[in-house]
C-alpha beads as a LAMMPS data file, in Angstrom:
LAMMPS data file: protein, C-alpha beads

484 atoms
483 bonds

1 atom types
1 bond types

-500.0 500.0 xlo xhi
-500.0 500.0 ylo yhi
-500.0 500.0 zlo zhi

Masses

1 110.0

Atoms # bond

1 1 1 -151.958 383.970 -176.562
2 1 1 -154.639 385.768 -178.519
3 1 1 -155.548 388.446 -176.046
4 1 1 -155.127 389.352 -172.403
5 1 1 -158.012 388.428 -170.166
6 1 1 -159.818 391.127 -168.305
7 1 1 -158.657 391.336 -164.703
8 1 1 -161.939 392.734 -163.445
9 1 1 -164.725 390.362 -162.437
10 1 1 -168.359 390.947 -163.254
11 1 1 -170.946 390.493 -160.520
12 1 1 -174.633 391.156 -160.052
13 1 1 -175.582 390.293 -163.630
14 1 1 -178.625 388.069 -163.356
15 1 1 -178.094 386.751 -166.865
16 1 1 -174.531 385.545 -166.348
17 1 1 -173.600 382.449 -164.368
18 1 1 -170.041 382.606 -163.083
19 1 1 -167.967 379.427 -162.984
20 1 1 -166.582 378.823 -159.486
21 1 1 -163.422 377.016 -158.539
22 1 1 -163.472 373.327 -157.685
23 1 1 -162.163 374.025 -154.169
24 1 1 -164.986 376.406 -153.330
25 1 1 -167.522 374.030 -154.845
26 1 1 -166.191 371.100 -152.833
27 1 1 -166.390 373.068 -149.569
28 1 1 -169.945 374.129 -150.345
29 1 1 -170.814 370.577 -151.328
30 1 1 -169.512 369.255 -148.025
31 1 1 -172.350 371.057 -146.292
32 1 1 -170.222 373.755 -144.613
33 1 1 -173.036 376.260 -144.389
34 1 1 -175.281 377.506 -141.637
35 1 1 -178.456 376.821 -143.577
36 1 1 -180.599 374.162 -141.910
37 1 1 -183.478 372.463 -143.686
38 1 1 -186.263 370.741 -141.761
39 1 1 -186.792 367.257 -143.167
40 1 1 -190.562 367.111 -142.675
41 1 1 -191.126 370.562 -144.085
42 1 1 -189.031 369.651 -147.133
43 1 1 -191.024 366.445 -147.583
44 1 1 -194.319 368.375 -147.574
45 1 1 -192.916 370.788 -150.143
46 1 1 -191.749 368.068 -152.564
47 1 1 -193.985 365.016 -152.154
48 1 1 -197.041 364.514 -154.339
49 1 1 -200.289 363.034 -152.990
50 1 1 -200.320 359.244 -152.902
51 1 1 -203.035 358.861 -155.539
52 1 1 -201.034 360.917 -158.066
53 1 1 -197.850 358.979 -157.396
54 1 1 -199.683 355.690 -157.886
55 1 1 -201.371 356.897 -161.064
56 1 1 -198.080 358.084 -162.566
57 1 1 -196.318 354.847 -161.617
58 1 1 -199.008 352.727 -163.276
59 1 1 -199.039 354.877 -166.395
60 1 1 -195.281 354.542 -166.804
61 1 1 -195.307 350.817 -166.045
62 1 1 -198.110 350.105 -168.523
63 1 1 -196.893 352.769 -170.986
64 1 1 -200.330 354.310 -171.160
65 1 1 -201.021 357.866 -169.928
66 1 1 -204.647 356.873 -169.296
67 1 1 -203.770 353.820 -167.202
68 1 1 -203.734 355.751 -163.930
69 1 1 -207.053 357.520 -164.457
70 1 1 -209.343 354.683 -163.508
71 1 1 -207.184 353.250 -160.762
72 1 1 -206.362 356.306 -158.677
73 1 1 -208.060 356.258 -155.271
74 1 1 -208.090 359.320 -153.029
75 1 1 -207.806 357.972 -149.537
76 1 1 -208.006 361.282 -147.742
77 1 1 -210.928 362.696 -149.655
78 1 1 -210.803 365.189 -152.468
79 1 1 -210.666 368.198 -150.165
80 1 1 -207.335 367.007 -148.707
81 1 1 -205.640 366.494 -152.049
82 1 1 -203.513 369.607 -152.241
83 1 1 -200.675 369.965 -154.705
84 1 1 -197.281 370.396 -153.007
85 1 1 -195.590 373.753 -153.308
86 1 1 -192.789 372.385 -155.505
87 1 1 -193.418 368.772 -156.582
88 1 1 -190.166 367.169 -157.656
89 1 1 -188.950 364.166 -159.605
90 1 1 -185.349 362.893 -159.572
91 1 1 -183.541 360.836 -162.215
92 1 1 -180.399 358.985 -161.102
93 1 1 -177.665 357.509 -163.256
94 1 1 -176.385 354.683 -161.004
95 1 1 -173.186 354.378 -163.054
96 1 1 -172.078 357.912 -162.229
97 1 1 -170.419 359.246 -159.098
98 1 1 -168.232 356.258 -158.291
99 1 1 -171.298 353.985 -158.147
100 1 1 -172.983 355.912 -155.305
101 1 1 -176.310 355.809 -157.154
102 1 1 -178.058 353.112 -155.049
103 1 1 -177.231 354.834 -151.723
104 1 1 -178.276 358.201 -153.098
105 1 1 -181.523 356.763 -154.426
106 1 1 -182.397 355.352 -151.011
107 1 1 -181.737 358.716 -149.374
108 1 1 -183.855 360.599 -151.932
109 1 1 -186.718 358.140 -151.579
110 1 1 -186.641 358.748 -147.846
111 1 1 -186.884 362.515 -148.404
112 1 1 -189.723 362.260 -150.946
113 1 1 -191.243 358.967 -152.026
114 1 1 -190.278 355.827 -153.916
115 1 1 -192.431 356.772 -156.911
116 1 1 -190.716 360.132 -157.445
117 1 1 -187.166 358.793 -157.812
118 1 1 -186.262 357.013 -161.061
119 1 1 -183.272 354.927 -162.075
120 1 1 -182.319 355.995 -165.607
121 1 1 -181.589 352.358 -166.441
122 1 1 -185.195 351.432 -165.642
123 1 1 -187.233 354.507 -166.605
124 1 1 -186.088 356.605 -169.551
125 1 1 -186.772 360.371 -169.529
126 1 1 -188.930 360.126 -172.645
127 1 1 -191.065 357.455 -170.943
128 1 1 -191.634 359.685 -167.931
129 1 1 -192.515 362.628 -170.172
130 1 1 -194.864 360.657 -172.386
131 1 1 -196.612 358.608 -169.716
132 1 1 -195.886 360.189 -166.310
133 1 1 -196.533 363.802 -167.260
134 1 1 -199.158 362.544 -169.704
135 1 1 -200.996 360.978 -166.765
136 1 1 -201.062 364.296 -164.887
137 1 1 -202.329 366.043 -168.009
138 1 1 -205.046 363.430 -168.471
139 1 1 -206.221 363.821 -164.867
140 1 1 -206.076 367.611 -165.173
141 1 1 -208.300 367.335 -168.246
142 1 1 -210.985 365.651 -166.125
143 1 1 -211.093 368.651 -163.781
144 1 1 -208.590 367.405 -161.196
145 1 1 -207.214 370.656 -159.777
146 1 1 -204.520 368.918 -157.733
147 1 1 -203.145 367.135 -160.816
148 1 1 -203.270 370.371 -162.806
149 1 1 -201.321 372.365 -160.210
150 1 1 -198.828 369.534 -159.740
151 1 1 -198.171 369.437 -163.488
152 1 1 -197.681 373.224 -163.595
153 1 1 -195.300 373.352 -160.605
154 1 1 -193.225 370.210 -161.130
155 1 1 -189.424 370.437 -161.208
156 1 1 -186.877 367.787 -162.177
157 1 1 -183.480 366.968 -160.681
158 1 1 -180.862 364.876 -162.499
159 1 1 -178.202 363.042 -160.486
160 1 1 -175.510 362.245 -163.048
161 1 1 -172.971 363.713 -165.412
162 1 1 -173.404 366.140 -168.285
163 1 1 -174.547 363.349 -170.580
164 1 1 -177.412 362.394 -168.260
165 1 1 -178.457 366.029 -167.841
166 1 1 -178.381 366.604 -171.593
167 1 1 -180.450 363.480 -172.158
168 1 1 -183.207 364.750 -169.866
169 1 1 -183.089 368.302 -171.280
170 1 1 -183.287 366.945 -174.821
171 1 1 -186.368 364.867 -174.043
172 1 1 -188.069 367.790 -172.307
173 1 1 -187.615 369.896 -175.451
174 1 1 -190.215 367.692 -177.124
175 1 1 -192.853 369.232 -174.849
176 1 1 -192.390 372.505 -176.725
177 1 1 -192.932 370.924 -180.121
178 1 1 -195.995 369.069 -178.817
179 1 1 -197.490 372.212 -177.264
180 1 1 -197.448 370.631 -173.786
181 1 1 -196.364 373.569 -171.675
182 1 1 -195.092 374.510 -169.182
183 1 1 -191.784 372.700 -169.559
184 1 1 -190.363 371.638 -166.160
185 1 1 -187.021 373.251 -165.243
186 1 1 -184.061 371.013 -164.400
187 1 1 -181.576 371.079 -161.501
188 1 1 -178.405 369.016 -161.163
189 1 1 -176.716 366.754 -158.607
190 1 1 -173.193 366.438 -160.129
191 1 1 -172.053 362.822 -160.315
192 1 1 -170.010 362.918 -163.528
193 1 1 -166.354 363.585 -164.265
194 1 1 -166.400 367.065 -165.806
195 1 1 -169.818 368.334 -164.680
196 1 1 -169.517 371.508 -166.757
197 1 1 -173.280 372.050 -166.977
198 1 1 -173.467 371.717 -163.214
199 1 1 -170.604 374.144 -162.669
200 1 1 -172.041 376.698 -165.049
201 1 1 -175.336 376.866 -163.180
202 1 1 -173.952 376.859 -159.646
203 1 1 -174.515 373.214 -158.629
204 1 1 -170.828 372.500 -158.097
205 1 1 -168.192 370.491 -159.872
206 1 1 -168.020 367.304 -157.820
207 1 1 -170.009 364.812 -155.811
208 1 1 -170.170 366.177 -152.209
209 1 1 -168.078 364.325 -149.643
210 1 1 -170.801 364.775 -147.016
211 1 1 -173.634 364.169 -149.444
212 1 1 -176.034 362.684 -146.897
213 1 1 -176.033 365.954 -144.986
214 1 1 -175.930 368.130 -148.097
215 1 1 -178.715 366.484 -150.103
216 1 1 -181.482 368.184 -148.107
217 1 1 -180.015 371.592 -148.855
218 1 1 -179.608 370.621 -152.504
219 1 1 -183.292 369.716 -152.821
220 1 1 -184.263 372.874 -150.949
221 1 1 -182.231 375.009 -153.350
222 1 1 -183.823 373.181 -156.279
223 1 1 -187.274 374.005 -154.947
224 1 1 -186.678 377.752 -154.638
225 1 1 -183.859 378.465 -157.103
226 1 1 -184.376 380.955 -159.948
227 1 1 -184.684 379.614 -163.486
228 1 1 -182.309 380.480 -166.343
229 1 1 -182.490 379.834 -170.065
230 1 1 -179.960 377.742 -171.956
231 1 1 -179.398 377.540 -175.703
232 1 1 -179.324 374.103 -177.271
233 1 1 -177.765 373.256 -180.618
234 1 1 -178.710 370.624 -183.195
235 1 1 -175.917 368.721 -184.898
236 1 1 -176.728 367.226 -188.305
237 1 1 -174.160 364.748 -189.627
238 1 1 -174.206 363.577 -193.255
239 1 1 -171.807 361.038 -194.797
240 1 1 -171.662 358.879 -197.946
241 1 1 -173.735 355.712 -197.829
242 1 1 -171.677 352.719 -196.790
243 1 1 -169.684 354.599 -194.176
244 1 1 -169.439 352.405 -191.073
245 1 1 -169.656 354.519 -187.944
246 1 1 -170.536 353.852 -184.304
247 1 1 -172.117 357.134 -183.164
248 1 1 -172.828 357.939 -179.494
249 1 1 -176.345 357.480 -178.140
250 1 1 -176.960 361.219 -178.412
251 1 1 -176.887 360.911 -182.222
252 1 1 -179.838 359.167 -183.850
253 1 1 -180.108 358.090 -187.472
254 1 1 -182.613 360.070 -189.517
255 1 1 -184.232 359.453 -192.884
256 1 1 -183.662 362.892 -194.333
257 1 1 -181.117 365.642 -194.007
258 1 1 -180.714 368.581 -196.340
259 1 1 -177.811 371.015 -196.274
260 1 1 -178.580 374.713 -196.066
261 1 1 -179.089 375.539 -199.736
262 1 1 -177.982 379.142 -199.233
263 1 1 -174.402 377.817 -199.174
264 1 1 -173.420 376.131 -202.387
265 1 1 -171.448 372.898 -202.068
266 1 1 -168.270 372.644 -204.084
267 1 1 -167.612 369.327 -205.738
268 1 1 -169.788 366.321 -206.396
269 1 1 -172.213 364.938 -203.804
270 1 1 -172.842 361.200 -203.384
271 1 1 -176.122 359.794 -204.681
272 1 1 -177.050 358.399 -201.276
273 1 1 -176.057 359.461 -197.775
274 1 1 -176.446 358.326 -194.177
275 1 1 -177.643 360.990 -191.747
276 1 1 -177.567 361.385 -187.955
277 1 1 -178.889 364.143 -185.714
278 1 1 -178.519 365.064 -182.072
279 1 1 -178.438 367.977 -179.636
280 1 1 -175.622 369.357 -177.500
281 1 1 -175.591 371.969 -174.741
282 1 1 -171.903 372.430 -173.978
283 1 1 -169.624 371.755 -176.928
284 1 1 -168.875 369.972 -180.188
285 1 1 -165.267 369.354 -181.168
286 1 1 -163.224 367.752 -183.913
287 1 1 -159.578 366.791 -183.813
288 1 1 -156.989 365.599 -181.366
289 1 1 -158.944 366.326 -178.174
290 1 1 -161.764 364.100 -179.448
291 1 1 -159.232 361.406 -180.409
292 1 1 -157.827 361.361 -176.879
293 1 1 -161.353 361.217 -175.412
294 1 1 -162.231 358.351 -177.776
295 1 1 -159.209 356.338 -176.657
296 1 1 -159.899 357.019 -172.987
297 1 1 -163.530 355.921 -173.252
298 1 1 -162.514 352.664 -174.920
299 1 1 -159.869 352.075 -172.258
300 1 1 -162.434 352.619 -169.511
301 1 1 -164.965 350.316 -171.209
302 1 1 -162.375 347.564 -171.576
303 1 1 -161.286 347.967 -167.934
304 1 1 -164.373 349.120 -166.012
305 1 1 -162.636 348.615 -162.668
306 1 1 -160.709 351.804 -163.457
307 1 1 -163.926 353.868 -163.281
308 1 1 -164.043 354.416 -159.532
309 1 1 -165.097 358.068 -159.531
310 1 1 -164.342 361.516 -160.948
311 1 1 -160.875 361.878 -159.370
312 1 1 -159.687 358.470 -160.615
313 1 1 -161.101 359.232 -164.064
314 1 1 -159.197 362.528 -164.271
315 1 1 -155.912 360.917 -163.217
316 1 1 -156.282 358.132 -165.781
317 1 1 -157.356 360.595 -168.461
318 1 1 -154.318 362.802 -167.819
319 1 1 -151.971 359.842 -167.961
320 1 1 -153.578 358.515 -171.131
321 1 1 -153.343 361.947 -172.779
322 1 1 -149.568 362.026 -172.317
323 1 1 -149.169 358.841 -174.376
324 1 1 -150.839 360.332 -177.448
325 1 1 -149.498 362.317 -180.386
326 1 1 -151.381 365.240 -178.878
327 1 1 -148.145 365.887 -176.979
328 1 1 -145.511 363.830 -178.752
329 1 1 -145.974 363.961 -182.503
330 1 1 -143.617 361.434 -184.159
331 1 1 -140.635 363.140 -185.772
332 1 1 -141.170 361.072 -188.894
333 1 1 -144.631 362.485 -189.406
334 1 1 -144.954 365.078 -192.145
335 1 1 -145.886 368.362 -190.398
336 1 1 -148.299 369.032 -193.240
337 1 1 -150.465 366.144 -192.097
338 1 1 -150.801 367.240 -188.477
339 1 1 -153.152 370.207 -188.687
340 1 1 -156.909 370.042 -189.225
341 1 1 -156.530 372.466 -192.140
342 1 1 -155.616 369.451 -194.293
343 1 1 -159.038 367.855 -193.979
344 1 1 -161.386 370.580 -192.694
345 1 1 -163.175 373.501 -194.307
346 1 1 -165.373 375.690 -192.088
347 1 1 -168.164 378.133 -192.881
348 1 1 -170.043 380.171 -190.267
349 1 1 -172.865 382.662 -190.013
350 1 1 -171.619 385.507 -187.850
351 1 1 -173.629 387.700 -185.514
352 1 1 -176.265 389.851 -187.260
353 1 1 -175.582 388.144 -190.595
354 1 1 -177.590 385.660 -192.662
355 1 1 -174.737 384.927 -195.089
356 1 1 -172.290 382.051 -194.813
357 1 1 -168.646 383.083 -194.557
358 1 1 -165.593 380.898 -195.102
359 1 1 -163.346 381.014 -192.030
360 1 1 -159.765 379.773 -192.501
361 1 1 -158.611 377.089 -190.096
362 1 1 -155.207 378.159 -188.705
363 1 1 -152.404 375.891 -189.878
364 1 1 -151.209 375.119 -186.349
365 1 1 -154.630 374.089 -184.989
366 1 1 -155.120 370.385 -184.275
367 1 1 -158.492 370.623 -182.503
368 1 1 -161.451 372.916 -183.145
369 1 1 -164.005 373.362 -180.365
370 1 1 -167.470 374.875 -180.833
371 1 1 -168.474 376.025 -177.332
372 1 1 -171.797 377.105 -175.814
373 1 1 -171.056 377.262 -172.064
374 1 1 -168.393 379.186 -170.131
375 1 1 -167.233 375.886 -168.635
376 1 1 -165.190 373.294 -170.558
377 1 1 -162.866 370.510 -169.453
378 1 1 -164.006 370.408 -165.797
379 1 1 -164.581 374.079 -165.160
380 1 1 -162.067 375.848 -167.387
381 1 1 -162.949 378.843 -169.529
382 1 1 -160.729 378.529 -172.647
383 1 1 -162.476 381.414 -174.412
384 1 1 -161.463 383.687 -171.544
385 1 1 -162.951 386.867 -170.130
386 1 1 -162.031 389.269 -172.914
387 1 1 -161.467 392.997 -172.626
388 1 1 -164.069 395.288 -174.275
389 1 1 -161.527 396.742 -176.715
390 1 1 -160.534 393.270 -177.912
391 1 1 -164.186 392.281 -178.353
392 1 1 -164.804 395.374 -180.439
393 1 1 -161.678 394.819 -182.534
394 1 1 -162.641 391.230 -183.392
395 1 1 -166.345 391.922 -183.799
396 1 1 -167.182 389.682 -180.820
397 1 1 -169.653 390.164 -177.982
398 1 1 -169.476 388.932 -174.394
399 1 1 -170.230 385.200 -174.320
400 1 1 -173.443 384.056 -172.633
401 1 1 -175.309 380.751 -172.472
402 1 1 -178.525 382.219 -173.890
403 1 1 -177.235 384.637 -176.560
404 1 1 -177.789 382.423 -179.608
405 1 1 -174.043 382.389 -180.311
406 1 1 -171.329 379.751 -180.302
407 1 1 -167.688 380.491 -179.517
408 1 1 -165.250 378.703 -181.851
409 1 1 -161.634 378.291 -180.789
410 1 1 -158.641 376.166 -181.661
411 1 1 -156.053 374.197 -179.688
412 1 1 -152.646 373.797 -181.300
413 1 1 -151.226 370.770 -179.474
414 1 1 -151.118 369.256 -176.011
415 1 1 -148.726 371.810 -174.580
416 1 1 -150.832 374.703 -175.815
417 1 1 -154.003 372.998 -174.554
418 1 1 -152.398 372.486 -171.127
419 1 1 -151.630 376.185 -170.731
420 1 1 -155.167 377.004 -171.875
421 1 1 -156.672 374.565 -169.373
422 1 1 -154.804 376.132 -166.450
423 1 1 -155.964 379.509 -167.798
424 1 1 -152.477 380.960 -168.234
425 1 1 -153.462 381.869 -171.781
426 1 1 -156.672 381.874 -173.785
427 1 1 -157.310 379.565 -176.715
428 1 1 -156.869 380.494 -180.374
429 1 1 -160.007 382.553 -181.018
430 1 1 -161.501 381.766 -184.425
431 1 1 -165.074 383.104 -184.551
432 1 1 -168.455 383.632 -182.916
433 1 1 -171.326 382.204 -184.926
434 1 1 -175.063 381.623 -185.046
435 1 1 -174.556 378.569 -187.298
436 1 1 -171.588 376.426 -188.331
437 1 1 -170.879 374.088 -191.235
438 1 1 -167.872 371.787 -191.181
439 1 1 -166.835 369.921 -194.315
440 1 1 -164.376 367.065 -193.826
441 1 1 -162.696 365.022 -196.545
442 1 1 -159.982 362.388 -196.339
443 1 1 -156.858 361.774 -198.346
444 1 1 -153.780 360.982 -196.323
445 1 1 -156.177 360.929 -193.346
446 1 1 -158.517 357.940 -193.150
447 1 1 -160.381 358.956 -189.971
448 1 1 -161.395 362.029 -188.040
449 1 1 -162.433 362.090 -184.395
450 1 1 -165.424 364.040 -183.132
451 1 1 -167.231 364.464 -179.836
452 1 1 -170.228 366.298 -178.441
453 1 1 -170.699 366.910 -174.731
454 1 1 -168.047 364.335 -173.867
455 1 1 -169.301 361.557 -176.153
456 1 1 -166.592 360.785 -178.742
457 1 1 -166.664 358.729 -181.907
458 1 1 -164.379 357.866 -184.831
459 1 1 -165.584 359.266 -188.150
460 1 1 -164.257 357.416 -191.250
461 1 1 -163.376 359.738 -194.131
462 1 1 -163.823 359.316 -197.866
463 1 1 -161.320 360.527 -200.480
464 1 1 -164.069 361.084 -203.017
465 1 1 -166.908 362.668 -201.034
466 1 1 -167.119 365.043 -198.091
467 1 1 -168.697 364.420 -194.698
468 1 1 -170.754 367.411 -193.525
469 1 1 -171.573 368.637 -190.037
470 1 1 -174.108 371.448 -189.658
471 1 1 -174.786 373.066 -186.281
472 1 1 -177.908 375.200 -185.864
473 1 1 -179.646 376.625 -182.846
474 1 1 -182.774 374.858 -181.646
475 1 1 -185.888 377.101 -181.682
476 1 1 -186.673 376.417 -178.009
477 1 1 -184.375 377.126 -175.078
478 1 1 -184.052 374.765 -172.138
479 1 1 -184.851 375.804 -168.558
480 1 1 -182.239 375.182 -165.865
481 1 1 -182.567 375.883 -162.137
482 1 1 -179.746 377.892 -160.597
483 1 1 -177.965 376.337 -157.637
484 1 1 -176.433 379.635 -156.533

Bonds

1 1 1 2
2 1 2 3
3 1 3 4
4 1 4 5
5 1 5 6
6 1 6 7
7 1 7 8
8 1 8 9
9 1 9 10
10 1 10 11
11 1 11 12
12 1 12 13
13 1 13 14
14 1 14 15
15 1 15 16
16 1 16 17
17 1 17 18
18 1 18 19
19 1 19 20
20 1 20 21
21 1 21 22
22 1 22 23
23 1 23 24
24 1 24 25
25 1 25 26
26 1 26 27
27 1 27 28
28 1 28 29
29 1 29 30
30 1 30 31
31 1 31 32
32 1 32 33
33 1 33 34
34 1 34 35
35 1 35 36
36 1 36 37
37 1 37 38
38 1 38 39
39 1 39 40
40 1 40 41
41 1 41 42
42 1 42 43
43 1 43 44
44 1 44 45
45 1 45 46
46 1 46 47
47 1 47 48
48 1 48 49
49 1 49 50
50 1 50 51
51 1 51 52
52 1 52 53
53 1 53 54
54 1 54 55
55 1 55 56
56 1 56 57
57 1 57 58
58 1 58 59
59 1 59 60
60 1 60 61
61 1 61 62
62 1 62 63
63 1 63 64
64 1 64 65
65 1 65 66
66 1 66 67
67 1 67 68
68 1 68 69
69 1 69 70
70 1 70 71
71 1 71 72
72 1 72 73
73 1 73 74
74 1 74 75
75 1 75 76
76 1 76 77
77 1 77 78
78 1 78 79
79 1 79 80
80 1 80 81
81 1 81 82
82 1 82 83
83 1 83 84
84 1 84 85
85 1 85 86
86 1 86 87
87 1 87 88
88 1 88 89
89 1 89 90
90 1 90 91
91 1 91 92
92 1 92 93
93 1 93 94
94 1 94 95
95 1 95 96
96 1 96 97
97 1 97 98
98 1 98 99
99 1 99 100
100 1 100 101
101 1 101 102
102 1 102 103
103 1 103 104
104 1 104 105
105 1 105 106
106 1 106 107
107 1 107 108
108 1 108 109
109 1 109 110
110 1 110 111
111 1 111 112
112 1 112 113
113 1 113 114
114 1 114 115
115 1 115 116
116 1 116 117
117 1 117 118
118 1 118 119
119 1 119 120
120 1 120 121
121 1 121 122
122 1 122 123
123 1 123 124
124 1 124 125
125 1 125 126
126 1 126 127
127 1 127 128
128 1 128 129
129 1 129 130
130 1 130 131
131 1 131 132
132 1 132 133
133 1 133 134
134 1 134 135
135 1 135 136
136 1 136 137
137 1 137 138
138 1 138 139
139 1 139 140
140 1 140 141
141 1 141 142
142 1 142 143
143 1 143 144
144 1 144 145
145 1 145 146
146 1 146 147
147 1 147 148
148 1 148 149
149 1 149 150
150 1 150 151
151 1 151 152
152 1 152 153
153 1 153 154
154 1 154 155
155 1 155 156
156 1 156 157
157 1 157 158
158 1 158 159
159 1 159 160
160 1 160 161
161 1 161 162
162 1 162 163
163 1 163 164
164 1 164 165
165 1 165 166
166 1 166 167
167 1 167 168
168 1 168 169
169 1 169 170
170 1 170 171
171 1 171 172
172 1 172 173
173 1 173 174
174 1 174 175
175 1 175 176
176 1 176 177
177 1 177 178
178 1 178 179
179 1 179 180
180 1 180 181
181 1 181 182
182 1 182 183
183 1 183 184
184 1 184 185
185 1 185 186
186 1 186 187
187 1 187 188
188 1 188 189
189 1 189 190
190 1 190 191
191 1 191 192
192 1 192 193
193 1 193 194
194 1 194 195
195 1 195 196
196 1 196 197
197 1 197 198
198 1 198 199
199 1 199 200
200 1 200 201
201 1 201 202
202 1 202 203
203 1 203 204
204 1 204 205
205 1 205 206
206 1 206 207
207 1 207 208
208 1 208 209
209 1 209 210
210 1 210 211
211 1 211 212
212 1 212 213
213 1 213 214
214 1 214 215
215 1 215 216
216 1 216 217
217 1 217 218
218 1 218 219
219 1 219 220
220 1 220 221
221 1 221 222
222 1 222 223
223 1 223 224
224 1 224 225
225 1 225 226
226 1 226 227
227 1 227 228
228 1 228 229
229 1 229 230
230 1 230 231
231 1 231 232
232 1 232 233
233 1 233 234
234 1 234 235
235 1 235 236
236 1 236 237
237 1 237 238
238 1 238 239
239 1 239 240
240 1 240 241
241 1 241 242
242 1 242 243
243 1 243 244
244 1 244 245
245 1 245 246
246 1 246 247
247 1 247 248
248 1 248 249
249 1 249 250
250 1 250 251
251 1 251 252
252 1 252 253
253 1 253 254
254 1 254 255
255 1 255 256
256 1 256 257
257 1 257 258
258 1 258 259
259 1 259 260
260 1 260 261
261 1 261 262
262 1 262 263
263 1 263 264
264 1 264 265
265 1 265 266
266 1 266 267
267 1 267 268
268 1 268 269
269 1 269 270
270 1 270 271
271 1 271 272
272 1 272 273
273 1 273 274
274 1 274 275
275 1 275 276
276 1 276 277
277 1 277 278
278 1 278 279
279 1 279 280
280 1 280 281
281 1 281 282
282 1 282 283
283 1 283 284
284 1 284 285
285 1 285 286
286 1 286 287
287 1 287 288
288 1 288 289
289 1 289 290
290 1 290 291
291 1 291 292
292 1 292 293
293 1 293 294
294 1 294 295
295 1 295 296
296 1 296 297
297 1 297 298
298 1 298 299
299 1 299 300
300 1 300 301
301 1 301 302
302 1 302 303
303 1 303 304
304 1 304 305
305 1 305 306
306 1 306 307
307 1 307 308
308 1 308 309
309 1 309 310
310 1 310 311
311 1 311 312
312 1 312 313
313 1 313 314
314 1 314 315
315 1 315 316
316 1 316 317
317 1 317 318
318 1 318 319
319 1 319 320
320 1 320 321
321 1 321 322
322 1 322 323
323 1 323 324
324 1 324 325
325 1 325 326
326 1 326 327
327 1 327 328
328 1 328 329
329 1 329 330
330 1 330 331
331 1 331 332
332 1 332 333
333 1 333 334
334 1 334 335
335 1 335 336
336 1 336 337
337 1 337 338
338 1 338 339
339 1 339 340
340 1 340 341
341 1 341 342
342 1 342 343
343 1 343 344
344 1 344 345
345 1 345 346
346 1 346 347
347 1 347 348
348 1 348 349
349 1 349 350
350 1 350 351
351 1 351 352
352 1 352 353
353 1 353 354
354 1 354 355
355 1 355 356
356 1 356 357
357 1 357 358
358 1 358 359
359 1 359 360
360 1 360 361
361 1 361 362
362 1 362 363
363 1 363 364
364 1 364 365
365 1 365 366
366 1 366 367
367 1 367 368
368 1 368 369
369 1 369 370
370 1 370 371
371 1 371 372
372 1 372 373
373 1 373 374
374 1 374 375
375 1 375 376
376 1 376 377
377 1 377 378
378 1 378 379
379 1 379 380
380 1 380 381
381 1 381 382
382 1 382 383
383 1 383 384
384 1 384 385
385 1 385 386
386 1 386 387
387 1 387 388
388 1 388 389
389 1 389 390
390 1 390 391
391 1 391 392
392 1 392 393
393 1 393 394
394 1 394 395
395 1 395 396
396 1 396 397
397 1 397 398
398 1 398 399
399 1 399 400
400 1 400 401
401 1 401 402
402 1 402 403
403 1 403 404
404 1 404 405
405 1 405 406
406 1 406 407
407 1 407 408
408 1 408 409
409 1 409 410
410 1 410 411
411 1 411 412
412 1 412 413
413 1 413 414
414 1 414 415
415 1 415 416
416 1 416 417
417 1 417 418
418 1 418 419
419 1 419 420
420 1 420 421
421 1 421 422
422 1 422 423
423 1 423 424
424 1 424 425
425 1 425 426
426 1 426 427
427 1 427 428
428 1 428 429
429 1 429 430
430 1 430 431
431 1 431 432
432 1 432 433
433 1 433 434
434 1 434 435
435 1 435 436
436 1 436 437
437 1 437 438
438 1 438 439
439 1 439 440
440 1 440 441
441 1 441 442
442 1 442 443
443 1 443 444
444 1 444 445
445 1 445 446
446 1 446 447
447 1 447 448
448 1 448 449
449 1 449 450
450 1 450 451
451 1 451 452
452 1 452 453
453 1 453 454
454 1 454 455
455 1 455 456
456 1 456 457
457 1 457 458
458 1 458 459
459 1 459 460
460 1 460 461
461 1 461 462
462 1 462 463
463 1 463 464
464 1 464 465
465 1 465 466
466 1 466 467
467 1 467 468
468 1 468 469
469 1 469 470
470 1 470 471
471 1 471 472
472 1 472 473
473 1 473 474
474 1 474 475
475 1 475 476
476 1 476 477
477 1 477 478
478 1 478 479
479 1 479 480
480 1 480 481
481 1 481 482
482 1 482 483
483 1 483 484
């Protein structure tokens, strides 16, 4: 245990989202609240005029932002075309939430319209942004006031897990780089297993039992909820050419990648490299936790009938974890080969510093986690709520989701991780950083395991050349609606 956690709770801070317990979230999700939402009033608040919905649908279908301009017909006359108070679009991942997607989609379409609810398997977020929002911008450019106000007020809900939410947030970031503001804020209907993004912003940690009754209140909260900022972090992965790797969909191959030249690389670099880049919002990790996640994901893909919902996933995951060396390291294994220190070298840029600093990886650590949110592993806070005197002693500051800092901690083995996850102790605090570089090289180890926001992969290692991971903050923050 690195430090005692502060026993006092902090309330009233508008910049800090407090993670709530799963029990409280489940009760709230079940609709046990006195708030009543009128269906017709909600529909008027969320639903766009028919001509805009048709124009956006055609633009997305034909993949042309101008396709809806000539075909939109205003049945009620221009004077009746008023932008709704909070126009909303919902993306649904039908594979999340124990396969409740189709029923949820039907309910949402009833509360808004068919054209404002998208299946992520049919319409990708980037397609909606390029063609759907592009259509509204095109119409606004012709002097259409209704289209202009709709574009300015629009909000987006994502019904899915953290991966689905991150996918949408990542695509929306492109609006900043293209100068297409404002960027729509995003709310969450938690259908995944961990739902840490959802927990962190007050949307709950599980799919509501009484979701048909609760969905109206969820949409109402999304229409009036305050908006918070969220840091996002770019991961750049560089490896020697010829390395065969199957990265997750959140990592895309890039043509060029250059290491920060302010930190000199020791040793020889390969002539040619393969590079991937992606963005995460919650965490990046390397080590045994990623190895367990990798095995679990392959087990679930091989036996999809096991994926019947978040509770079943957690039970299977827990059982699978107990079969791994994470808990039971073979006695014949050389202890010197167990820790990440054997293959990993880490440099960071600390708060208020532009210089890279080598940070030793503790010998006992078998997993290193680089964390952005307060919520990890289905609502746990492994970093802990640290006392002011401990923060000052270590040169840390209070962790926030918009502070431009990452919290780096280590997990020693499964038993240590278990106590951390039930919050009996805090994790092994390593550093807070504005940027991170990880250098990994093989030897006795032939593979490393990595994951970002729950998407794991196996990373082959070379004995001759290092694999580099650089993590840097994205220049634009994402906007997330609070469900509190």
